Structures are given as structure tokens and as C-alpha cells.
C-alpha positions, 0 to 999 in steps of 0.5 A: 264793944268797939275797944274789945273788937279793936284789941282782938283785931290787933292780936289777930294781926300780930299773930298773922305777921308772926309777932314781928318787932315792927308789928308790935311797935306799930300796934303799941303806937296805934293803941297809945294814940287811941288812949290819947284820943279817949283821954281827951274826951269826957270821962265816962264809964265806957271811956274808962273801960276802953282805956283799960282795954288799950292799956292792958293790950299795950302791957301784954304786947310789951311783955310778950305774953300774948295768951293773956290777950286771948282772955279779952275774947272771953269777956 
């Protein structure tokens, strides 16, 4: 699953740079861009699932509760 791997990669990157504010900002920008791209595509169950992964990741990054992102790895 492409979106899951992308979100997990972002988490690993954020962890690697110590969850810096700049890294979090860039991650949110990238995820928002992906949401915009997918929203323009045909609505499918797979696209909705991708949107959910990206939106969840943005909210978790904003809240700083990074342990919740690890739950994605268990799915």
C-alpha cells in the first residue's frame, strides 16, 4: 500500500531529524499536496483510503502525538 509506506517514511524522516518544526512544516505541506492531487482524481475506495492516511498523518503531526502514527504500521 503506497500511502501507508509514504506516511511511515515521513514518520521515520521526522524522527531522524528530531521532529524539528521545519521538518513538520514540510511534511504537512507534502501531505497536503498529496491530498490535493488525489482529491482531483476519480473517487474510488482506494483513493479514499489514501486520503484518510494522509489526513490522519497531518492531524497527528499537528498534535505532536507521533506514537499514533506508529499504529499505521500495525495495519
